[in-house]
NUVORO-507097 format. One record per residue (C-alpha): residue number from 1; chain; x, y, z. Coordinates in pm, 1 decimal. Last residue first. Example, Ala and Ser with C-alpha at 12.3 -4.5 7.8 and 13.67 -1.06 7.14 Angstrom:
   i ch        u        v        w
   2  A   1367.0   -106.0    714.0
   1  A   1230.0   -450.0    780.0
END
This chain:
   i ch        u        v        w
 351  A  -1182.0   7604.9 -12777.1
 350  A   -782.8   7555.8 -12964.1
 349  A   -787.2   7676.1 -13298.8
 348  A   -846.0   7471.1 -13546.0
 347  A   -630.3   7642.0 -13858.3
 346  A   -352.7   7779.0 -13736.5
 345  A   -369.7   7451.3 -13461.0
 344  A   -369.6   7254.9 -13804.8
 343  A    -48.2   7465.9 -13948.5
 342  A    150.8   7460.8 -13626.6
 341  A    110.0   7100.0 -13619.2
 340  A    215.8   7018.7 -14024.9
 339  A    507.4   7248.1 -13973.3
 338  A    643.5   6982.7 -13668.9
 337  A    703.8   6746.0 -13958.1
 336  A    963.8   7011.4 -14050.1
 335  A   1119.7   7079.5 -13746.1
 334  A   1154.9   6732.9 -13714.0
 333  A   1248.4   6671.7 -13993.0
 332  A   1570.5   6901.9 -13918.0
 331  A   1617.4   6738.5 -13580.8
 330  A   1643.8   6448.2 -13747.8
 329  A   1357.2   6172.4 -13691.3
 328  A   1461.8   5792.8 -13499.5
 327  A   1122.1   5668.4 -13581.4
 326  A    902.5   5518.6 -13301.3
 325  A    661.6   5923.6 -13240.9
 324  A    677.0   5927.4 -13604.1
 323  A    507.8   5612.6 -13637.2
 322  A    537.1   5503.6 -14026.1
 321  A    305.7   5575.7 -14336.4
 320  A    295.9   5324.4 -14629.2
 319  A    205.2   5509.8 -15010.1
 318  A   -102.6   5540.3 -15134.0
 317  A     25.7   5896.3 -15255.4
 316  A   -133.2   6213.2 -15141.1
 315  A    119.0   6599.7 -15045.1
 314  A    162.2   6812.3 -14841.5
 313  A    460.0   7065.8 -14925.9
 312  A    761.6   7166.1 -14688.1
 311  A   1022.1   7377.9 -14906.8
 310  A   1336.0   7339.5 -14764.7
 309  A   1607.7   7564.0 -14645.3
 308  A   1927.9   7400.2 -14525.6
 307  A   2289.1   7574.8 -14401.1
 306  A   2605.5   7368.3 -14496.3
 305  A   2938.7   7407.8 -14296.9
 304  A   2819.3   7160.9 -14004.2
 303  A   2451.1   7163.1 -14000.0
 302  A   2217.6   7413.8 -13956.2
 301  A   1868.5   7444.7 -14101.4
 300  A   1591.7   7592.4 -14202.9
 299  A   1257.8   7509.9 -14263.1
 298  A   1025.3   7681.0 -14470.8
 297  A    681.1   7628.5 -14440.8
 296  A    366.6   7455.5 -14482.2
 295  A    364.1   7453.0 -14857.9
 294  A    -19.5   7304.6 -15038.7
 293  A    -74.4   6956.2 -15266.7
 292  A    198.4   6731.1 -15452.9
 291  A     73.3   6471.3 -15604.6
 290  A    226.3   6170.9 -15469.5
 289  A    405.5   5827.8 -15766.6
 288  A    634.4   5843.6 -15540.5
 287  A    962.3   5965.8 -15815.7
 286  A    746.5   6198.0 -16027.0
 285  A    639.2   6444.1 -15684.8
 284  A    980.3   6443.4 -15617.0
 283  A   1077.9   6550.1 -15997.8
 282  A    724.4   6801.6 -16011.9
 281  A    878.5   6939.8 -15590.0
 280  A   1207.6   7001.7 -15832.8
 279  A   1072.4   7215.7 -16064.6
 278  A    821.6   7440.9 -15809.1
 277  A   1188.1   7420.4 -15630.7
 276  A   1289.6   7653.7 -15957.1
 275  A   1643.3   7464.2 -16068.5
 274  A   1918.6   7629.1 -16158.3
 273  A   2192.7   7435.0 -15922.7
 272  A   1951.5   7113.2 -15866.0
 271  A   1701.5   7194.0 -15555.2
 270  A   1778.6   6907.0 -15375.8
 269  A   1529.8   6630.5 -15328.8
 268  A   1295.4   6520.7 -15002.4
 267  A   1142.1   6233.2 -14907.9
 266  A   1029.4   6318.3 -14454.4
 265  A   1330.4   6143.5 -14278.7
 264  A   1412.2   5835.7 -14083.7
 263  A   1782.8   5810.6 -13967.5
 262  A   2061.4   5556.3 -14073.3
 261  A   2267.8   5820.2 -14252.0
 260  A   2200.7   6156.1 -14120.1
 259  A   2631.7   6322.4 -14140.5
 258  A   2794.7   6067.7 -14330.1
 257  A   2490.6   6016.8 -14607.7
 256  A   2222.0   5818.8 -14736.1
 255  A   1871.1   5854.2 -14544.6
 254  A   1587.0   5581.5 -14499.4
 253  A   1219.5   5708.8 -14597.0
 252  A    922.6   5839.3 -14421.0
 251  A    593.1   5865.4 -14501.0
 250  A    381.9   5978.4 -14235.4
 249  A    236.4   5914.4 -13945.5
 248  A    162.6   6147.9 -13605.7
 247  A    232.5   6478.6 -13689.7
 246  A     66.4   6457.3 -14093.5
 245  A     13.5   6178.8 -14344.1
 244  A    194.1   6267.4 -14689.1
 243  A    517.1   6548.8 -14606.3
 242  A    708.3   6596.1 -14918.1
 241  A   1036.7   6809.3 -14884.9
 240  A   1191.6   7047.3 -15168.1
 239  A   1524.4   7133.2 -15093.9
 238  A   1788.3   7468.5 -15110.4
 237  A   2141.9   7434.0 -14970.6
 236  A   2356.2   7761.5 -14883.7
 235  A   2709.0   7657.0 -14871.3
 234  A   2871.5   7798.3 -14538.6
 233  A   3223.6   7895.9 -14605.4
 232  A   3500.2   7764.3 -14385.9
 231  A   3589.5   7897.0 -14073.9
 230  A   3903.1   8114.5 -14020.1
 229  A   4038.3   8037.1 -13593.4
 228  A   3949.8   8350.1 -13389.4
 227  A   4321.2   8454.9 -13276.0
 226  A   4393.8   8234.8 -12993.3
 225  A   4424.2   8444.5 -12738.9
 224  A   4285.7   8829.1 -12757.6
 223  A   4023.9   8717.4 -12513.9
 222  A   4333.3   8732.7 -12230.0
 221  A   4344.9   9172.2 -12232.3
 220  A   4544.8   9276.2 -11983.2
 219  A   4891.4   9187.4 -12098.4
 218  A   4909.3   9028.4 -11760.3
 217  A   4597.3   8801.2 -11835.1
 216  A   4788.5   8663.0 -12167.5
 215  A   5062.7   8566.0 -11956.9
 214  A   4910.1   8353.9 -11756.7
 213  A   5123.0   8258.0 -11368.4
 212  A   4935.9   8449.8 -11243.5
 211  A   4603.6   8347.4 -11309.9
 210  A   4632.7   8006.7 -11245.7
 209  A   4329.5   7985.5 -10976.4
 208  A   4090.7   8200.7 -11186.5
 207  A   3810.9   8352.0 -11030.4
 206  A   3948.4   8656.7 -11057.8
 205  A   4021.7   8607.5 -11434.8
 204  A   3628.9   8530.7 -11572.2
 203  A   3674.1   8478.4 -11899.8
 202  A   3439.9   8691.8 -12102.3
 201  A   3409.9   8555.3 -12477.9
 200  A   3590.2   8227.8 -12509.7
 199  A   3612.6   8129.1 -12138.5
 198  A   3878.1   8069.4 -11944.5
 197  A   3635.1   8032.1 -11593.3
 196  A   3385.9   7753.1 -11669.3
 195  A   3452.6   7536.6 -11961.5
 194  A   3798.3   7649.1 -12023.0
 193  A   3872.9   7599.5 -11595.6
 192  A   3697.0   7251.4 -11651.8
 191  A   3872.9   7148.5 -11948.3
 190  A   4214.6   7141.4 -11705.3
 189  A   4091.9   7035.9 -11416.1
 188  A   3925.1   6723.0 -11601.5
 187  A   4325.7   6686.8 -11803.8
 186  A   4425.6   6683.6 -11466.5
 185  A   4213.6   6461.1 -11265.0
 184  A   4303.0   6197.4 -11542.5
 183  A   4632.5   6231.7 -11572.1
 182  A   4706.3   6207.8 -11187.8
 181  A   5076.3   6186.7 -11077.1
 180  A   5182.2   6220.8 -11439.5
 179  A   5043.2   6620.8 -11394.0
 178  A   5060.9   6727.8 -11811.5
 177  A   5201.3   7025.4 -11870.2
 176  A   5467.7   6949.2 -12087.1
 175  A   5260.5   6707.2 -12289.4
 174  A   5005.6   6969.2 -12286.6
 173  A   5241.6   7269.0 -12443.8
 172  A   5336.2   6968.2 -12661.9
 171  A   4968.9   6927.4 -12738.9
 170  A   4917.5   7283.1 -12848.9
 169  A   5149.0   7343.2 -13058.7
 168  A   5103.1   7019.2 -13264.1
 167  A   4785.7   7159.2 -13345.9
 166  A   4901.7   7512.6 -13391.6
 165  A   4868.1   7750.9 -13156.9
 164  A   4759.5   8094.8 -13326.7
 163  A   4785.6   8380.2 -13138.5
 162  A   5038.0   8255.8 -12850.3
 161  A   5008.7   8432.8 -12486.0
 160  A   5170.8   8101.0 -12342.6
 159  A   4825.4   8126.6 -12069.6
 158  A   4583.1   8239.1 -12271.6
 157  A   4685.3   8030.2 -12591.1
 156  A   4724.5   7691.7 -12292.3
 155  A   4378.0   7794.3 -12194.4
 154  A   4244.6   7774.8 -12520.4
 153  A   4386.6   7528.2 -12670.1
 152  A   4295.1   7282.0 -12363.4
 151  A   3931.3   7440.2 -12336.7
 150  A   3918.4   7338.6 -12802.9
 149  A   4062.0   6989.1 -12720.9
 148  A   4382.2   6838.0 -12639.8
 147  A   4378.4   6531.9 -12398.8
 146  A   4713.9   6445.7 -12206.1
 145  A   4723.2   6084.6 -12207.3
 144  A   4938.5   5932.4 -11850.0
 143  A   4693.4   5690.6 -11808.7
 142  A   4505.7   5701.3 -11516.2
 141  A   4342.6   5397.9 -11639.6
 140  A   3981.6   5492.4 -11736.8
 139  A   4043.4   5907.6 -11717.4
 138  A   4378.7   5917.6 -11878.6
 137  A   4255.1   5599.4 -12128.8
 136  A   3941.3   5810.6 -12203.9
 135  A   4023.4   6094.5 -12238.3
 134  A   4372.4   6008.4 -12416.2
 133  A   4135.2   5737.4 -12694.1
 132  A   3887.1   6056.9 -12698.8
 131  A   4173.0   6287.4 -12781.5
 130  A   4336.9   6127.1 -13049.2
 129  A   4026.4   5950.3 -13168.3
 128  A   3728.3   5708.0 -13166.5
 127  A   3473.6   5629.0 -13384.6
 126  A   3572.2   5228.8 -13467.6
 125  A   3783.8   5114.3 -13192.3
 124  A   4176.8   5113.3 -13246.1
 123  A   4241.8   5453.6 -13074.6
 122  A   4139.9   5316.4 -12754.5
 121  A   4382.9   5032.8 -12771.5
 120  A   4670.7   5268.7 -12846.9
 119  A   4510.3   5487.2 -12528.2
 118  A   4536.6   5092.9 -12282.9
 117  A   4297.7   4842.5 -12091.8
 116  A   4049.0   4863.4 -12420.3
 115  A   3726.9   4735.6 -12286.9
 114  A   3635.2   4348.9 -12285.1
 113  A   3698.8   4165.6 -12634.7
 112  A   3304.8   4030.0 -12727.9
 111  A   3103.4   4331.5 -12589.0
 110  A   3357.1   4593.2 -12661.3
 109  A   3362.2   4432.1 -13026.8
 108  A   2997.1   4528.9 -13068.9
 107  A   3033.1   4866.0 -12903.1
 106  A   3256.9   4925.3 -13148.6
 105  A   3031.0   4940.8 -13404.9
 104  A   2683.1   5108.3 -13204.4
 103  A   2969.6   5385.7 -13084.7
 102  A   3115.2   5439.4 -13494.6
 101  A   2703.0   5469.4 -13566.5
 100  A   2613.6   5709.4 -13290.0
  99  A   2897.9   5894.6 -13371.5
  98  A   2781.3   5934.6 -13779.0
  97  A   2505.8   6040.1 -13633.9
  96  A   2643.7   6430.5 -13581.3
  95  A   2339.4   6580.2 -13457.0
  94  A   2245.5   6479.8 -13088.1
  93  A   1877.6   6522.1 -13137.5
  92  A   1768.6   6185.0 -13161.0
  91  A   2090.4   5957.8 -13016.1
  90  A   1829.1   5701.6 -12806.7
  89  A   1647.1   5678.1 -13225.2
  88  A   1920.8   5684.8 -13363.1
  87  A   2071.9   5320.8 -13117.8
  86  A   1700.0   5153.6 -13212.8
  85  A   1795.6   5199.3 -13532.3
  84  A   2110.6   5033.1 -13484.1
  83  A   1941.4   4703.6 -13334.4
  82  A   2062.2   4661.3 -12987.3
  81  A   2282.8   4402.8 -12919.0
  80  A   2630.6   4606.2 -12825.4
  79  A   2395.5   4874.7 -12629.1
  78  A   2299.9   4628.0 -12406.4
  77  A   2640.3   4478.9 -12366.1
  76  A   2794.9   4814.1 -12363.0
  75  A   2578.6   4855.3 -11990.4
  74  A   2272.5   5088.4 -11908.1
  73  A   2189.9   5139.2 -12299.7
  72  A   1823.8   5356.5 -12309.7
  71  A   1816.8   5444.1 -11938.1
  70  A   2207.4   5554.5 -12053.0
  69  A   2164.9   5753.1 -12396.3
  68  A   1829.9   5909.4 -12205.5
  67  A   2066.8   6032.9 -11965.6
  66  A   2287.4   6155.8 -12142.5
  65  A   2104.8   6335.4 -12393.8
  64  A   1982.3   6540.0 -12010.0
  63  A   2344.4   6578.7 -11978.7
  62  A   2461.9   6704.6 -12313.6
  61  A   2216.9   7031.1 -12317.7
  60  A   2441.8   7144.4 -11975.1
  59  A   2760.7   6974.1 -12135.3
  58  A   2769.2   7142.3 -12522.8
  57  A   2769.1   6930.1 -12792.1
  56  A   2994.6   6843.8 -13031.8
  55  A   3254.8   6597.6 -12944.6
  54  A   3012.7   6553.7 -12567.9
  53  A   2840.7   6232.5 -12667.2
  52  A   3172.2   6037.3 -12794.2
  51  A   3296.3   6203.0 -12430.8
  50  A   3010.4   6080.0 -12302.9
  49  A   2958.9   5772.3 -12379.5
  48  A   3327.4   5691.1 -12316.5
  47  A   3325.0   5846.8 -11951.1
  46  A   2983.6   5557.8 -11934.4
  45  A   3152.6   5291.4 -12069.6
  44  A   3517.9   5321.9 -11875.7
  43  A   3378.8   5313.1 -11552.1
  42  A   3645.1   5586.5 -11388.9
  41  A   3940.4   5453.4 -11229.2
  40  A   4160.1   5826.0 -11323.2
  39  A   3982.3   5987.7 -10952.9
  38  A   3790.9   5687.4 -10786.8
  37  A   3377.0   5676.5 -10909.1
  36  A   3103.5   5905.3 -11087.7
  35  A   3284.5   6124.6 -11299.8
  34  A   3031.5   6015.7 -11560.6
  33  A   2792.2   6227.3 -11388.9
  32  A   2910.2   6480.9 -11394.5
  31  A   2979.3   6662.0 -11068.8
  30  A   3188.7   6985.2 -11209.0
  29  A   3490.3   7031.4 -10970.4
  28  A   3534.2   7370.2 -10759.1
  27  A   3755.8   7235.9 -10432.1
  26  A   3983.7   6972.5 -10606.1
  25  A   4008.9   7109.8 -10941.3
  24  A   4101.9   7438.0 -10773.1
  23  A   4396.1   7232.4 -10525.9
  22  A   4433.7   7048.7 -10880.4
  21  A   4514.3   7385.1 -11057.0
  20  A   4771.4   7592.7 -10799.6
  19  A   4943.8   7298.5 -10779.0
  18  A   5053.1   7233.8 -11155.7
  17  A   5152.6   7553.7 -11220.0
  16  A   5304.2   7535.9 -10899.5
  15  A   5499.6   7247.5 -11027.9
  14  A   5536.1   7422.4 -11397.5
  13  A   5679.2   7796.2 -11310.3
  12  A   5682.8   7934.0 -11686.1
  11  A   5938.2   8101.9 -11795.7
  10  A   5879.3   8532.0 -11749.9
   9  A   5718.2   8651.9 -12053.4
   8  A   5983.4   8843.6 -12315.0
   7  A   5857.9   9218.8 -12363.0
   6  A   5650.5   9304.0 -12587.4
   5  A   5472.8   9159.9 -12876.4
   4  A   5150.7   8939.9 -13000.3
   3  A   5283.5   8612.2 -12987.8
   2  A   5325.8   8397.0 -13279.6
   1  A   5239.6   8088.5 -13433.7
END
């Protein structure tokens, strides 16, 4: 962990930094739906859903998913009482479906026992980690817990001109800066600053309320901080799938695994090392007692550290079909099903 070479920076004026950022936030806070209610006393269910949903989803996209999910399950009791398939269907498109399954499990506990009233209580629920527990407890109970996410990391790394901030370093700096009188507003302010002003590639320093306190700004190139993280290599995965039916009703199977577990999808087989798509297709056909047909196309879909390339074929088999519109499909399978509609349009263009 180190800063780029240069003269020593002056010590951060914490009271002035807090005052400047909170004054900016009071005037420019994003009007997000889960922020309804008084400061530090937000609706715990709405805040909880938003925090889980936005873990891997940008706010602009997340707003649509949030509205859809709250329409389907307006209360924690409604969520707890819903079947898992309905929860996954409402989560469709958000990705990382383990979040939805954990949220559903936790909702059953909350419906029976009541909402947690502390950081520790939230942390004990399935799918709630330190960041989420800190966010919810500060926003709904005004508990003095500092959040630590990507926006916070970037803001604090630039304020201190720190090239390689560790999680421990970020948490310590966040704890030092947290305003004990307004912890919920403070957490929202730092996250809003990172999301709208102190952005990764084009920070708008002219609009930044705390640029006078920022070491990276004084050095003239804030984008040097923090240094890019070393990303894990992406694993390329090749598979084959059968679309038995059409874009409206098809043979679907329930997926296993942490990322897509519980979702429905086209029957699929991953290629073994050295195996050809034709051999994998024959293996899939034998498993289903199905006859593979023409290839509709190849779907490519990125997931965490993985990129899937799926050869989608038509097929025939005497198997029950499920209405596609009512099934909880991953985006991967939605793309695969869409190939059929695209093929039909190309073969039979509208008059």
